N, C-alpha and C positions, 0 to 999 in steps of 0.2 A: 504494500500500500504506500503510494507516494503522496506525501503532504505537499500541497501546492499553495496558491496565493490565499491571503486572508479575504474572506467574504464579508465578515461582519464583526465588529467589536462592540460588545455591550458594556455594562457597568463593571462586570467582574469576569466575563468570559469572552473568548474570541472563537469564531468559527472559520475553519479553513477548508477549502476544496481539496479533493483528492483526485487521483487518476480514475477513480470509480465514480461515475456521475450520481450514484445512489448512496454514496457514503461521504460523511464529513468527519473532520477531526475537531473535537470540542476541547478547547484549551482553557483551563481554569487559572486565572491570574490571582495575584495577591492583593489586587485592588479591592477596597471595601467602601461602599457608599451608602448613604441614607438621606432621607428627606429630598428625594428627587435630585440627588447629586450635590446638594448643598454641603454635605459633610463627606469628605473623601479622605481615606488614608490607605497606606500600604501596610499590610500585616503579614509578617514573615510566616511562611509555611501554610498560609490559608488556602492557596490554590491547591496544594497537594492534599491537604486535609479534606477539602470539599470534593475533590476529584475521587478520592478513595471512598469517602463517605457515600457519595452519589452512586458509585459503582456497586457498593454493598446493598444499598436500598433498591436500586433498579433490579439487581439480580434476585433479591428477596421477592419483589413484586412479580417478576417473571416466573419464579417458581410457584407463585400462587395463581398463575394463569392470566396475569395482567400484561398486555402487550406494551413494550416500551421501545424507545429508539436505541437504547444502549446495546452495544455489541461486545466490546472488550476494552480493558485498560491498555494503553500504549506506552505510558510512562507515568511518572509521579504526577504530572500536571495535565496529561492528555488522555482522551478516550476516543474510540472509534464509535460513531453513531450512524444510524440510518438518516438519510436526508428526508426531512419532512417538510411539507408545505404547512407552516404553522398557522393556526387559527388565532386571530387577535382577541381571544376571549380567555380570561383567567378564571378558573374555578376555585372557589374558596370554601373550605369546610371549617366550621368552628365548633369545637367540643366544649370549650370553656371561654367565657367572655373575657376579652382582652383587646388591647390595641384600639384600632379605629372604631370598632363596635361600641366600646365603652364611651368613647368621645361622642359618637354619633347619637347614641340612645340614652346616655346618662345612666347606664346600668353599672352595677358594681363589678370591678375586676375580680375574676376568680369564680364567678357564678357558673355552675354547671349548666350546660345547655342540653336539654332532653326534649325531643331528639336534637342531634346536631343540626346547626343551620347550614344552608347551602346558598352561596351568593355568586353572582357573575360580575366581572369587571372588564371594561374595555382596556386592552393593553395599549396605552397611549401616554407616554411620558409627558408630552406637552400639555395634556389635559389632566394630568395627575391620576390616571387610571380610574375614571369615573365608574360608579356602579351602574350596571345595565340589567336588563331582564331578557328572557327568551324572545319576547316579541320584538324588542329593539334589535337583537342579534339577527333575527330572521328578516326584518324589514330592511336593514342596511346590508344584508348579505354577508355578515361577518361569519355566520355559520348556518348550515341547513338544519331544519328541525330534527332530522334523524341523527345528525352529528351532535347536536346539543343533548339529545336524549342519551346517546352513547357516552358522552363525556360525563354526564351526571352519574350514570350507572358506574362507570369506571372510578370516578372520584370517590364514591361511597365504598366501593370495593377496596380501594387504597386505604380508606379510613379503617375498615374492618381489620385489615392486615397490620397496618402500622400502629394503630392505637394499642393493640395487644402486644406488639413487638416492643414498643417503648415501655409499656406498663410492666411487662415481664422483667425489664431492665431497671425498674425503679423510677420511671419517668412518665410524665403526662404529656401527651400530644395535644397541645392547646388549640392550635389552628395551623393551617397551611394553605398554600396556593399551588395549583397545578396548571400546566399548559399542555395542549394537545396539538397534534398535527396529522396530516394525511400522507401516507406513504404511497409509493407507486402502485401498490395493489389496491388502492382505494379505501383502505381500512384506517381507522383512527388508532393512533399510538400515543402513549404518554411521552412527551418530549421534555426539553429543557433540563432541569435538575431537581433533585430533592436533597436538600442539605439544611443545616441550621440557618442558612441565609434566607430560606423561603418558608420557614415554619417557626412556630413557637414551641419550645420544650421547657418544661419545669421539672425540677426534682419532685418526686411524688410526696416525700415527707416534709421537706422544708419549703417547697415551692420556689426555690432559688431559680432564677432565669438562666438558662444555659444556651441561649440562642442569640440571634442578631440584636435583640433588645439590649444586650450588654454593650454593643457598639452605639446604638441609638441613644441610650441613656447614660453613656459614659461610665459604665460599671467596671470596665477593664477586663483583662483576662479573656478576651474574646476567643482567640484561637485555642487557648488552653481549655476553655469550656467546650468548644466543638470537639476537641480531642477526647475530653472526658466522656462526652456522649457516645462517641464512637467506640471507645474502649469498653464501655458498659455493654455495647452491642456485640463486642468481640472482634472489632476491627483492629488490625495490626498496622499502624501507620508507618512503621519502620521496615516493613517487609518489602 
């Protein structure tokens, strides 16, 4: 597999073309940002930690029958993935009230949500990723009805798998976002990444925050907390 020119550089990852038109190289950088890029720092080892963390989660989901774009690790900071036509809709599940939900509705942080909530957001940095619904997604052709239905089903399946996975390791999966895309076979696959950058994780007993909120809120030990989460799951970051 030959890595070729850079196709896209996001806030923390870059995508490179390969000599296979159906495969990309996903490169995890040490860049860390919050508040739509207003707070940006470089955190040593973060790219490696998120790359290996994501690989573990994606393989766990694949073993549970959930299709993902992940194929294999290439290096500490790079992975080979399927080339997807990404849908500009983020799917968010919340098991516990936190973050924007608390601000938006004035509810207490830490309240259990039964059943978990499911929300959609338009992936658009310039508009700060506004909340949308299925009707808007269909009307503006951001996604087809059958795609939205599949994305919702897969998002809840992910919740069933990962909520228990983290709970077994002494952690609470508070909330998370997922992105999906269409492969050349016409099917929906989970894309992007799943790491502490895109979810909230708390210690089950102390409710200490172990995710990107440590960066957002200036709590420190960001990468160390990511590694702690991974080690609890059995990930060996030095392998």
